[in-house]
N, CA and C atoms as a LAMMPS dump frame, in Angstrom:
ITEM: TIMESTEP
0
ITEM: NUMBER OF ATOMS
615
ITEM: BOX BOUNDS ff ff ff
-5.0000000000000000e+02 5.0000000000000000e+02
-5.0000000000000000e+02 5.0000000000000000e+02
-5.0000000000000000e+02 5.0000000000000000e+02
ITEM: ATOMS id mol type element x y z
1 1 1 N -4.239 -10.254 -21.659
2 1 2 C -3.169 -9.781 -20.791
3 1 3 C -2.299 -10.286 -20.179
4 2 1 N -1.354 -10.384 -20.294
5 2 2 C -0.482 -11.322 -19.347
6 2 3 C 0.779 -10.022 -18.384
7 3 1 N 1.285 -10.672 -17.661
8 3 2 C 2.706 -9.928 -17.139
9 3 3 C 3.455 -10.917 -17.228
10 4 1 N 4.963 -9.888 -17.814
11 4 2 C 5.923 -10.466 -17.676
12 4 3 C 6.418 -10.353 -16.102
13 5 1 N 6.279 -11.536 -15.165
14 5 2 C 6.291 -11.818 -13.829
15 5 3 C 7.91 -11.523 -13.402
16 6 1 N 8.972 -11.809 -14.375
17 6 2 C 10.622 -11.429 -14.083
18 6 3 C 10.502 -9.645 -14.031
19 7 1 N 9.472 -9.272 -14.703
20 7 2 C 9.702 -7.727 -14.268
21 7 3 C 8.352 -6.701 -13.51
22 8 1 N 7.85 -7.657 -12.793
23 8 2 C 6.613 -7.444 -12.136
24 8 3 C 7.095 -7.367 -10.342
25 9 1 N 6.227 -6.861 -9.595
26 9 2 C 6.52 -6.485 -8.095
27 9 3 C 5.107 -5.991 -7.43
28 10 1 N 4.848 -6.1 -6.388
29 10 2 C 3.799 -6.121 -5.995
30 10 3 C 4.087 -4.902 -4.781
31 11 1 N 3.629 -3.681 -4.891
32 11 2 C 3.703 -2.704 -3.99
33 11 3 C 2.746 -2.594 -2.531
34 12 1 N 2.513 -2.991 -1.28
35 12 2 C 1.757 -3.501 -0.987
36 12 3 C 1.952 -1.894 0.099
37 13 1 N 1.059 -1.279 0.491
38 13 2 C 1.259 -0.141 1.118
39 13 3 C 0.494 0.152 2.348
40 14 1 N 0.816 0.061 3.635
41 14 2 C 0.644 0.642 4.914
42 14 3 C 0.097 -0.789 5.85
43 15 1 N 0.762 -1.971 5.414
44 15 2 C -0.613 -2.769 6.274
45 15 3 C -0.407 -3.299 7.558
46 16 1 N -0.567 -2.008 8.304
47 16 2 C -0.531 -1.889 9.729
48 16 3 C -1.837 -2.154 10.236
49 17 1 N -1.373 -3.141 11.972
50 17 2 C -2.444 -3.05 12.497
51 17 3 C -3.412 -2.284 12.883
52 18 1 N -2.784 -1.09 12.916
53 18 2 C -3.76 0.349 13.449
54 18 3 C -4.77 0.677 12.087
55 19 1 N -4.69 0.217 11.013
56 19 2 C -5.456 0.212 9.869
57 19 3 C -6.201 -1.201 10.308
58 20 1 N -5.649 -1.889 9.977
59 20 2 C -6.398 -3.097 9.453
60 20 3 C -7.089 -4.135 10.498
61 21 1 N -6.403 -4.367 11.742
62 21 2 C -7.015 -4.587 13.037
63 21 3 C -8.455 -3.998 13.511
64 22 1 N -9.061 -4.907 14.326
65 22 2 C -10.31 -4.395 14.755
66 22 3 C -9.991 -3.69 16.265
67 23 1 N -9.167 -3.557 16.783
68 23 2 C -7.99 -3.062 17.938
69 23 3 C -7.279 -1.711 17.114
70 24 1 N -6.885 -1.484 16.021
71 24 2 C -6.394 -0.475 15.57
72 24 3 C -7.006 0.685 15.999
73 25 1 N -6.106 2.046 16.268
74 25 2 C -6.583 3.147 16.313
75 25 3 C -7.182 3.518 15.04
76 26 1 N -7.095 3.472 14.045
77 26 2 C -7.516 3.815 12.958
78 26 3 C -8.616 3.165 11.765
79 27 1 N -8.819 1.853 12.594
80 27 2 C -9.856 0.53 12.33
81 27 3 C -11.048 1.38 12.276
82 28 1 N -12.05 2.158 13.357
83 28 2 C -13.046 2.143 13.069
84 28 3 C -13.444 3.039 12.133
85 29 1 N -12.82 3.955 11.617
86 29 2 C -12.914 4.702 10.743
87 29 3 C -12.736 4.189 9.096
88 30 1 N -12.071 3.046 9.124
89 30 2 C -12.138 2.023 7.744
90 30 3 C -13.073 1.077 7.814
91 31 1 N -13.41 0.65 9.076
92 31 2 C -14.537 -0.767 9.422
93 31 3 C -15.623 -0.84 8.113
94 32 1 N -16.07 0.527 7.743
95 32 2 C -17.268 0.142 6.802
96 32 3 C -16.309 -0.51 5.596
97 33 1 N -15.356 0.428 5.185
98 33 2 C -15.218 -0.042 3.527
99 33 3 C -14.374 -1.313 3.71
100 34 1 N -13.357 -1.769 4.514
101 34 2 C -12.694 -3.145 5.004
102 34 3 C -14.222 -4.108 4.705
103 35 1 N -14.876 -3.629 5.377
104 35 2 C -15.717 -4.9 5.56
105 35 3 C -16.669 -4.642 4.168
106 36 1 N -16.719 -4.013 3.511
107 36 2 C -17.568 -3.647 2.196
108 36 3 C -16.854 -4.528 1.031
109 37 1 N -15.558 -4.168 0.699
110 37 2 C -14.75 -4.532 -0.056
111 37 3 C -13.957 -5.992 0.267
112 38 1 N -14.041 -6.646 1.584
113 38 2 C -13.477 -7.641 2
114 38 3 C -11.905 -7.259 1.933
115 39 1 N -11.552 -6.297 2.228
116 39 2 C -9.746 -5.826 1.925
117 39 3 C -9.309 -7.114 2.511
118 40 1 N -9.095 -7.205 3.918
119 40 2 C -8.215 -8.145 4.563
120 40 3 C -8.237 -9.283 3.309
121 41 1 N -8.623 -10.171 3.195
122 41 2 C -9.067 -10.917 2.771
123 41 3 C -8.499 -11.767 1.318
124 42 1 N -8.918 -10.245 0.816
125 42 2 C -8.614 -10.069 -0.845
126 42 3 C -6.763 -9.816 -0.765
127 43 1 N -6.199 -9.238 0.193
128 43 2 C -4.741 -8.825 0.572
129 43 3 C -4.384 -10.232 0.48
130 44 1 N -4.73 -11.188 1.409
131 44 2 C -4.454 -12.768 1.685
132 44 3 C -4.07 -13.162 0.247
133 45 1 N -5.272 -13.143 -0.371
134 45 2 C -5.564 -14.098 -1.819
135 45 3 C -4.12 -13.304 -2.694
136 46 1 N -3.925 -12.353 -2.646
137 46 2 C -3.118 -11.389 -3.127
138 46 3 C -1.537 -12.129 -3.199
139 47 1 N -1.628 -12.227 -1.582
140 47 2 C 0.01 -12.346 -1.206
141 47 3 C 0.123 -13.826 -1.799
142 48 1 N -0.924 -14.876 -1.592
143 48 2 C -0.538 -16.268 -1.632
144 48 3 C -0.214 -16.281 -2.986
145 49 1 N -0.998 -15.464 -3.936
146 49 2 C -0.757 -15.766 -5.224
147 49 3 C 0.358 -15.243 -5.828
148 50 1 N 0.644 -14.369 -5.722
149 50 2 C 2.369 -13.564 -5.808
150 50 3 C 3.237 -14.46 -5.378
151 51 1 N 3.143 -14.948 -4.093
152 51 2 C 4.381 -15.825 -3.602
153 51 3 C 4.134 -17.319 -4.56
154 52 1 N 3.102 -17.694 -4.701
155 52 2 C 3.289 -19.154 -5.677
156 52 3 C 4.179 -18.93 -6.828
157 53 1 N 3.877 -17.63 -7.602
158 53 2 C 4.857 -17.119 -8.771
159 53 3 C 5.758 -16.752 -8.667
160 54 1 N 6.344 -16.34 -7.041
161 54 2 C 7.735 -15.806 -7.325
162 54 3 C 7.81 -14.273 -7.487
163 55 1 N 6.238 -13.473 -7.129
164 55 2 C 6.583 -12.322 -7.558
165 55 3 C 6.641 -11.406 -6.264
166 56 1 N 7.787 -10.92 -6.015
167 56 2 C 8.209 -9.808 -4.951
168 56 3 C 7.031 -9.082 -4.516
169 57 1 N 7.073 -8.846 -3.188
170 57 2 C 6.268 -7.883 -2.459
171 57 3 C 7.273 -6.786 -2.035
172 58 1 N 7.323 -5.524 -2.096
173 58 2 C 7.585 -4.451 -1.891
174 58 3 C 6.582 -3.778 -0.926
175 59 1 N 7.26 -3.584 0.452
176 59 2 C 6.54 -3.021 1.645
177 59 3 C 6.601 -1.039 1.454
178 60 1 N 5.895 -0.614 1.484
179 60 2 C 5.882 0.541 1.647
180 60 3 C 5.339 1.166 2.611
181 61 1 N 6.187 1.313 3.597
182 61 2 C 5.204 1.525 5.251
183 61 3 C 5.592 3.232 5.551
184 62 1 N 4.858 3.851 6.433
185 62 2 C 4.915 4.965 6.606
186 62 3 C 5.697 5.309 8.099
187 63 1 N 6.405 6.008 8.111
188 63 2 C 7.093 6.344 9.252
189 63 3 C 6.289 6.3 10.301
190 64 1 N 7.024 5.033 11.562
191 64 2 C 6.257 4.766 12.748
192 64 3 C 5.872 6.431 13.549
193 65 1 N 5.523 6.74 14.59
194 65 2 C 5.28 7.244 15.38
195 65 3 C 6.258 7.191 16.765
196 66 1 N 6.968 8.033 16.992
197 66 2 C 8.332 7.82 17.984
198 66 3 C 8.517 9.332 18.845
199 67 1 N 9.064 8.964 19.733
200 67 2 C 9.358 10.312 20.503
201 67 3 C 10.362 11.514 19.895
202 68 1 N 9.452 12.743 19.741
203 68 2 C 10.613 13.673 18.908
204 68 3 C 10.523 13.787 17.648
205 69 1 N 9.744 12.744 17.039
206 69 2 C 9.211 12.655 15.167
207 69 3 C 9.099 14.114 14.802
208 70 1 N 8.417 14.998 14.985
209 70 2 C 8.271 16.444 14.891
210 70 3 C 8.645 16.975 14.938
211 71 1 N 9.896 17.094 16.433
212 71 2 C 10.36 18.478 17.205
213 71 3 C 10.892 18.6 15.981
214 72 1 N 10.375 20.282 15.998
215 72 2 C 11.04 21.252 15.316
216 72 3 C 10.876 21.54 14.026
217 73 1 N 9.741 20.994 13.697
218 73 2 C 9.351 20.875 11.949
219 73 3 C 8.178 22.093 12.223
220 74 1 N 8.813 22.765 10.823
221 74 2 C 8.112 24.287 10.647
222 74 3 C 7.328 24.488 9.63
223 75 1 N 7.106 22.945 8.74
224 75 2 C 6.011 22.711 7.472
225 75 3 C 5.398 21.321 7.48
226 76 1 N 4.44 21.531 8.738
227 76 2 C 3.917 20.334 8.879
228 76 3 C 2.54 20.02 7.875
229 77 1 N 2.34 19.103 7.464
230 77 2 C 1.102 19.238 6.376
231 77 3 C 0.139 18.54 7.851
232 78 1 N -1.307 18.453 7.146
233 78 2 C -2.221 17.851 7.793
234 78 3 C -1.856 16.282 8.076
235 79 1 N -1.622 15.291 7.746
236 79 2 C -1.144 14.185 7.593
237 79 3 C -0.213 14.143 8.91
238 80 1 N 0.624 15.05 9.183
239 80 2 C 1.436 14.819 9.773
240 80 3 C 1.061 15.131 11.305
241 81 1 N 0.029 16.066 11.301
242 81 2 C -0.181 16.614 12.597
243 81 3 C -1.209 15.632 13.446
244 82 1 N -1.866 15.189 12.004
245 82 2 C -2.926 13.818 12.971
246 82 3 C -2.096 13.052 13.369
247 83 1 N -0.676 12.129 12.466
248 83 2 C 0.073 11.483 13.253
249 83 3 C 0.571 12.008 14.674
250 84 1 N 1.028 12.985 14.911
251 84 2 C 1.612 13.663 16.013
252 84 3 C 0.33 13.455 17.104
253 85 1 N -0.908 14.045 16.438
254 85 2 C -2.204 13.977 17.438
255 85 3 C -2.358 12.79 18.034
256 86 1 N -2.301 11.821 16.968
257 86 2 C -3.244 10.449 17.2
258 86 3 C -2.052 9.324 17.481
259 87 1 N -0.777 9.47 17.467
260 87 2 C 0.46 8.88 17.491
261 87 3 C -0.117 7.084 17.069
262 88 1 N -0.288 7.533 16.05
263 88 2 C -0.602 6.154 14.967
264 88 3 C 0.786 5.631 14.362
265 89 1 N 0.989 4.255 14.36
266 89 2 C 2.057 3.346 13.739
267 89 3 C 2.842 3.634 15.035
268 90 1 N 2.702 3.32 16.325
269 90 2 C 3.932 3.667 17.086
270 90 3 C 5.171 2.623 17.028
271 91 1 N 6.056 3.177 16.916
272 91 2 C 7.029 2.122 16.944
273 91 3 C 7.555 0.953 17.939
274 92 1 N 7.243 -0.185 17.516
275 92 2 C 7.06 -0.791 18.78
276 92 3 C 5.677 -1.873 19.629
277 93 1 N 4.837 -1.133 19.283
278 93 2 C 4.171 -1.348 19.519
279 93 3 C 2.898 -2.2 18.264
280 94 1 N 1.932 -2.404 19.134
281 94 2 C 0.6 -2.998 18.228
282 94 3 C 0.548 -2.882 17.112
283 95 1 N 0.15 -1.067 17.24
284 95 2 C -0.751 -0.572 15.507
285 95 3 C 0.359 -0.293 14.98
286 96 1 N 1.781 -0.526 15.361
287 96 2 C 3.134 0.416 14.206
288 96 3 C 3.344 -1.416 13.581
289 97 1 N 2.683 -2.119 13.917
290 97 2 C 3.272 -4.099 13.768
291 97 3 C 2.37 -3.995 12.062
292 98 1 N 3.224 -4.847 11.243
293 98 2 C 2.098 -5.21 10.113
294 98 3 C 1.215 -6.144 10.508
295 99 1 N -0.06 -6.113 9.999
296 99 2 C -0.913 -7.089 10.059
297 99 3 C -0.338 -8.683 10.238
298 100 1 N -0.665 -9.281 10.999
299 100 2 C -0.121 -10.849 11.086
300 100 3 C -0.833 -11.777 10.028
301 101 1 N 0.355 -12.395 9.334
302 101 2 C 0.277 -12.95 8.058
303 101 3 C 0.527 -12.197 6.975
304 102 1 N 0.898 -10.905 7.17
305 102 2 C 1.226 -10.29 5.943
306 102 3 C 2.594 -10.038 6.123
307 103 1 N 3.31 -10.153 6.81
308 103 2 C 4.681 -9.811 6.705
309 103 3 C 5.637 -10.203 5.619
310 104 1 N 6.618 -9.467 5.47
311 104 2 C 7.53 -10.035 4.505
312 104 3 C 8.261 -11.379 4.742
313 105 1 N 8.597 -11.701 3.356
314 105 2 C 9.248 -13.198 3.465
315 105 3 C 10.448 -13.212 2.625
316 106 1 N 11.66 -13.399 3.234
317 106 2 C 12.802 -12.915 2.165
318 106 3 C 13.094 -14.163 1.395
319 107 1 N 12.718 -15.251 1.557
320 107 2 C 12.945 -16.307 0.415
321 107 3 C 12.18 -15.896 -0.773
322 108 1 N 10.965 -15.257 -0.542
323 108 2 C 10.656 -14.693 -1.742
324 108 3 C 10.881 -13.31 -2.516
325 109 1 N 11.82 -12.872 -1.994
326 109 2 C 12.564 -11.706 -2.909
327 109 3 C 11.716 -10.592 -2.516
328 110 1 N 11.116 -10.629 -0.782
329 110 2 C 10.374 -9.369 -0.618
330 110 3 C 11.144 -8.286 -0.118
331 111 1 N 10.96 -7.153 -0.097
332 111 2 C 11.568 -5.99 0.142
333 111 3 C 10.733 -5.149 0.712
334 112 1 N 11.477 -4.409 1.906
335 112 2 C 10.596 -3.479 2.74
336 112 3 C 11.45 -2.219 2.544
337 113 1 N 11.231 -1.32 2.014
338 113 2 C 11.658 -0.3 1.593
339 113 3 C 11.938 0.763 2.576
340 114 1 N 12.532 2.213 2.424
341 114 2 C 12.79 3.142 3.319
342 114 3 C 11.305 3.86 3.602
343 115 1 N 11.183 4.322 4.907
344 115 2 C 9.286 4.631 5.398
345 115 3 C 9.096 6.069 4.99
346 116 1 N 8.18 6.242 4.286
347 116 2 C 7.568 7.258 3.747
348 116 3 C 7.005 8.238 4.709
349 117 1 N 7.275 9.687 4.66
350 117 2 C 6.576 10.5 5.729
351 117 3 C 5.293 10.999 5.164
352 118 1 N 4.842 10.913 4.051
353 118 2 C 3.606 11.697 3.501
354 118 3 C 2.922 10.525 3.081
355 119 1 N 2.494 11.091 1.896
356 119 2 C 1.765 9.889 1.277
357 119 3 C 2.036 8.577 0.145
358 120 1 N 3.112 9.247 -0.672
359 120 2 C 4.064 8.256 -1.452
360 120 3 C 4.83 7.917 -1.1
361 121 1 N 4.533 6.298 -1.375
362 121 2 C 5.915 5.725 -0.832
363 121 3 C 7.328 5.602 -1.641
364 122 1 N 6.919 6.707 -2.635
365 122 2 C 8.304 6.902 -3.481
366 122 3 C 9.098 8.522 -2.851
367 123 1 N 8.187 9.206 -2.588
368 123 2 C 8.852 10.353 -2.299
369 123 3 C 9.791 10.317 -0.786
370 124 1 N 11.113 10.537 -1.302
371 124 2 C 12.054 10.372 -0.573
372 124 3 C 12.497 9.356 0.397
373 125 1 N 12.264 8.288 -0.4
374 125 2 C 12.502 6.829 0.128
375 125 3 C 13.709 5.943 -1.04
376 126 1 N 13.782 5.195 -0.909
377 126 2 C 14.796 4.104 -1.667
378 126 3 C 13.751 3.13 -2.748
379 127 1 N 12.521 3.732 -2.735
380 127 2 C 11.741 2.413 -3.469
381 127 3 C 11.991 2.472 -4.962
382 128 1 N 11.627 3.725 -5.812
383 128 2 C 12.262 3.82 -7.054
384 128 3 C 13.793 2.907 -7.241
385 129 1 N 14.917 3.257 -6.406
386 129 2 C 15.752 2.61 -6.392
387 129 3 C 15.932 1.491 -6.745
388 130 1 N 15.341 0.75 -5.254
389 130 2 C 15.365 -0.554 -5.151
390 130 3 C 14.888 -1.488 -6.26
391 131 1 N 13.305 -1.044 -6.874
392 131 2 C 12.867 -1.64 -7.924
393 131 3 C 13.904 -1.252 -9.114
394 132 1 N 14.48 -0.224 -9.814
395 132 2 C 15.54 0.089 -11.167
396 132 3 C 16.391 -0.942 -10.7
397 133 1 N 17.355 -1.238 -9.323
398 133 2 C 17.902 -2.179 -9.263
399 133 3 C 17.267 -3.648 -9.871
400 134 1 N 16.396 -4.096 -9.699
401 134 2 C 16.104 -5.549 -10.023
402 134 3 C 15.269 -5.079 -10.993
403 135 1 N 15.458 -3.872 -11.872
404 135 2 C 14.941 -4.019 -13.216
405 135 3 C 13.242 -4.16 -13.308
406 136 1 N 12.465 -4.162 -12.156
407 136 2 C 11.195 -4.307 -12.221
408 136 3 C 10.682 -2.683 -13.215
409 137 1 N 9.718 -3.196 -14.057
410 137 2 C 8.976 -2.244 -14.518
411 137 3 C 7.482 -2.144 -14.356
412 138 1 N 6.911 -3.223 -13.967
413 138 2 C 5.345 -3.314 -13.824
414 138 3 C 5.202 -3.277 -12.17
415 139 1 N 4.396 -2.375 -11.818
416 139 2 C 3.948 -2.44 -10.596
417 139 3 C 2.516 -2.846 -10.168
418 140 1 N 2.056 -3.318 -9.113
419 140 2 C 0.957 -3.829 -8.529
420 140 3 C 0.454 -3.609 -7.443
421 141 1 N -0.241 -2.351 -7.338
422 141 2 C -0.91 -1.767 -6.045
423 141 3 C -2.018 -1.771 -5.113
424 142 1 N -1.745 -2.386 -3.617
425 142 2 C -2.904 -2.579 -2.855
426 142 3 C -2.402 -2.315 -1.494
427 143 1 N -3.421 -2.089 -0.872
428 143 2 C -2.744 -1.387 0.733
429 143 3 C -4.069 -0.268 0.933
430 144 1 N -3.009 0.47 2.099
431 144 2 C -3.94 1.425 2.606
432 144 3 C -3.318 2.848 2.326
433 145 1 N -3.815 4.105 2.347
434 145 2 C -5.883 4.024 2.443
435 145 3 C -6.057 4.123 0.723
436 146 1 N -7.038 4.03 0.113
437 146 2 C -7.388 4.122 -1.435
438 146 3 C -7.085 5.602 -1.92
439 147 1 N -7.638 6.412 -0.943
440 147 2 C -7.419 8.078 -1.499
441 147 3 C -6.589 8.603 -1.331
442 148 1 N -5.482 8.139 -0.386
443 148 2 C -4.323 8.422 0.196
444 148 3 C -2.974 7.896 -0.214
445 149 1 N -2.529 7.271 0.541
446 149 2 C -1.154 6.513 -0.101
447 149 3 C -1.523 6.093 -0.857
448 150 1 N -2.156 4.611 -1.097
449 150 2 C -2.053 4.298 -2.472
450 150 3 C -2.197 4.909 -3.892
451 151 1 N -3.09 5.84 -3.847
452 151 2 C -2.819 6.605 -4.982
453 151 3 C -2.013 7.562 -5.382
454 152 1 N -1.64 7.896 -4.19
455 152 2 C -0.136 9.166 -4.261
456 152 3 C 0.658 8.263 -4.961
457 153 1 N 0.865 7.067 -4.244
458 153 2 C 2.281 6.088 -4.671
459 153 3 C 1.948 6.157 -5.919
460 154 1 N 0.615 5.326 -6.499
461 154 2 C 0.656 5.246 -8.014
462 154 3 C 0.877 6.054 -9.219
463 155 1 N 0.422 7.273 -8.428
464 155 2 C 0.676 8.71 -9.314
465 155 3 C 2.013 8.633 -9.647
466 156 1 N 2.816 8.704 -8.668
467 156 2 C 4.277 8.945 -8.323
468 156 3 C 4.825 7.617 -9.528
469 157 1 N 4.573 6.47 -9.517
470 157 2 C 4.619 5.232 -10.184
471 157 3 C 4.846 5.477 -12.015
472 158 1 N 3.168 5.885 -11.843
473 158 2 C 2.849 6.516 -13.384
474 158 3 C 4.26 7.307 -14.065
475 159 1 N 4.339 8.68 -13.463
476 159 2 C 5.071 9.836 -13.584
477 159 3 C 6.756 8.837 -13.582
478 160 1 N 6.699 8.082 -13.018
479 160 2 C 8.357 7.76 -13.442
480 160 3 C 8.752 6.591 -14.526
481 161 1 N 7.344 6.137 -15.019
482 161 2 C 6.834 5.235 -15.959
483 161 3 C 7.192 3.698 -15.907
484 162 1 N 6.339 3.383 -14.794
485 162 2 C 5.971 2.126 -14.632
486 162 3 C 4.644 2.044 -15.226
487 163 1 N 4.474 0.63 -15.843
488 163 2 C 3.053 0.212 -15.489
489 163 3 C 2.443 -0.212 -14.414
490 164 1 N 1.306 0.335 -14.358
491 164 2 C 0.704 0.46 -12.84
492 164 3 C -0.571 0.086 -12.926
493 165 1 N -0.857 -1.035 -12.504
494 165 2 C -1.69 -1.716 -11.975
495 165 3 C -2.279 -1.43 -10.641
496 166 1 N -3.75 -1.155 -10.701
497 166 2 C -4.42 -0.718 -9.404
498 166 3 C -5.414 -2.076 -9.006
499 167 1 N -5.44 -2.283 -7.826
500 167 2 C -5.643 -3.641 -7.535
501 167 3 C -7.676 -3.14 -6.539
502 168 1 N -8.731 -2.607 -6.988
503 168 2 C -9.943 -2.362 -6.512
504 168 3 C -10.339 -2.727 -5.074
505 169 1 N -9.965 -4.011 -4.883
506 169 2 C -10.896 -4.835 -3.926
507 169 3 C -9.6 -5.071 -2.891
508 170 1 N -8.376 -4.99 -3.033
509 170 2 C -7.357 -4.985 -1.977
510 170 3 C -6.821 -3.715 -1.401
511 171 1 N -8.107 -2.536 -1.289
512 171 2 C -7.804 -1.625 -0.799
513 171 3 C -8.855 -0.859 0.121
514 172 1 N -8.926 -0.18 1.052
515 172 2 C -10.089 0.37 1.76
516 172 3 C -9.636 1.779 2.009
517 173 1 N -10.947 2.434 2.092
518 173 2 C -10.965 4.378 2.185
519 173 3 C -11.676 4.488 3.644
520 174 1 N -11.388 6.059 3.833
521 174 2 C -12.319 6.495 4.993
522 174 3 C -13.804 6.119 5.25
523 175 1 N -14.376 5.794 3.569
524 175 2 C -15.992 5.679 3.5
525 175 3 C -15.899 5.028 2.035
526 176 1 N -17.02 4.243 2.008
527 176 2 C -17.662 3.646 0.779
528 176 3 C -17.615 4.639 -0.417
529 177 1 N -17.91 5.614 -0.384
530 177 2 C -18.204 6.571 -0.965
531 177 3 C -17.005 6.912 -1.687
532 178 1 N -15.95 7.66 -0.527
533 178 2 C -14.474 7.825 -1.063
534 178 3 C -13.804 6.803 -1.914
535 179 1 N -13.817 5.771 -1.115
536 179 2 C -13.279 4.55 -1.94
537 179 3 C -14.072 4.379 -3.649
538 180 1 N -15.069 4.506 -3.58
539 180 2 C -15.766 4.144 -4.701
540 180 3 C -15.365 5.297 -5.774
541 181 1 N -15.163 6.309 -5.438
542 181 2 C -15.057 7.568 -6.486
543 181 3 C -13.62 7.484 -7.049
544 182 1 N -12.456 7.245 -5.842
545 182 2 C -11.417 7.039 -6.781
546 182 3 C -11.088 5.624 -7.601
547 183 1 N -11.791 4.488 -7.021
548 183 2 C -11.372 2.804 -7.858
549 183 3 C -12.284 3.045 -9.29
550 184 1 N -13.683 4.058 -8.761
551 184 2 C -14.353 4.004 -10.575
552 184 3 C -14.019 5.2 -10.987
553 185 1 N -13.948 6.515 -10.637
554 185 2 C -13.699 7.645 -11.361
555 185 3 C -12.066 8.376 -11.09
556 186 1 N -11.642 7.945 -10.925
557 186 2 C -10.119 8.677 -10.587
558 186 3 C -8.96 7.966 -11.244
559 187 1 N -9.017 6.606 -10.46
560 187 2 C -7.934 5.679 -10.431
561 187 3 C -7.572 5.613 -12.159
562 188 1 N -9.019 5.219 -13.208
563 188 2 C -8.617 4.868 -14.224
564 188 3 C -8.213 5.987 -15.349
565 189 1 N -7.989 6.91 -14.815
566 189 2 C -7.382 8.607 -15.657
567 189 3 C -6.202 8.305 -15.555
568 190 1 N -5.563 7.803 -14.877
569 190 2 C -3.917 7.669 -15.206
570 190 3 C -3.333 6.283 -14.979
571 191 1 N -4.01 5.242 -13.963
572 191 2 C -3.644 3.577 -13.977
573 191 3 C -3.582 3.183 -15.256
574 192 1 N -2.704 2.586 -15.561
575 192 2 C -2.44 1.652 -16.69
576 192 3 C -3.62 0.395 -16.758
577 193 1 N -4.274 -0.039 -15.654
578 193 2 C -5.291 -0.753 -15.651
579 193 3 C -5.854 -0.938 -14.099
580 194 1 N -7.143 -1.082 -13.538
581 194 2 C -7.91 -1.45 -12.585
582 194 3 C -8.434 -2.218 -12.446
583 195 1 N -7.73 -3.259 -11.806
584 195 2 C -8.465 -4.728 -11.681
585 195 3 C -9.266 -4.797 -10.164
586 196 1 N -9.636 -6.388 -10.256
587 196 2 C -10.036 -6.866 -8.928
588 196 3 C -8.416 -7.834 -9.093
589 197 1 N -8.649 -8.342 -7.423
590 197 2 C -7.554 -9.308 -7.04
591 197 3 C -7.662 -10.793 -7.908
592 198 1 N -9.17 -11.062 -8.384
593 198 2 C -9.561 -12.24 -8.923
594 198 3 C -8.977 -11.992 -10.325
595 199 1 N -8.983 -10.872 -10.936
596 199 2 C -9.068 -10.495 -12.322
597 199 3 C -7.122 -10.432 -12.355
598 200 1 N -6.666 -10.187 -11.439
599 200 2 C -5.231 -9.942 -11.554
600 200 3 C -4.468 -11.604 -11.374
601 201 1 N -5.276 -12.306 -10.111
602 201 2 C -4.774 -13.706 -10.323
603 201 3 C -4.733 -14.662 -11.805
604 202 1 N -6.309 -14.291 -12.486
605 202 2 C -6.341 -15.14 -13.577
606 202 3 C -5.538 -14.73 -14.576
607 203 1 N -4.505 -13.814 -14.662
608 203 2 C -3.515 -13.542 -15.506
609 203 3 C -2.512 -14.185 -15.131
610 204 1 N -2.005 -14.596 -14.212
611 204 2 C -1.13 -15.094 -13.666
612 204 3 C -1.203 -16.816 -13.87
613 205 1 N -2.72 -17.335 -14.161
614 205 2 C -3.084 -18.477 -14.688
615 205 3 C -2.624 -19.06 -15.797
């Protein structure tokens, strides 16, 4: 199995400090899974390999917290209420900054798409438009969190007709049990393939 690299992109979902850094607001509830999977090091391995092969990274980032974000909202979901109360991914602050070393690089063709309000990086954003403009048909997903934004984005990609690859060790969930349920039981039901970062890199070599 090989990938047509001219039609392939990495979708990196929510690599925020609030998730990945030990001082992040949401790090404590992800710490077990991050450590068990060595998520941070695997994301770095993925980015290094992708850039060595000139595979662009598309950044699907959650809307940051800012004053008035949810003012007047009549249909808030649990994810919105949680963000409002916890003020996660604060705009201009440490938690709402991309983890050091994972930032986009223009020279690699990386793209930061418009930010999502809920779970999917496709919903109410320009991600699909940006991918179609560059004739990307294969997407490889990594990031946070396993059972929420990564899976929701992957399902949306699948429904839009993209060849969808999910990287099981470049993500983390709110517990090892939840993450394993997703990567071992749920993802194979809809993804084109579920792989480790090492397995994906091997296809590039």
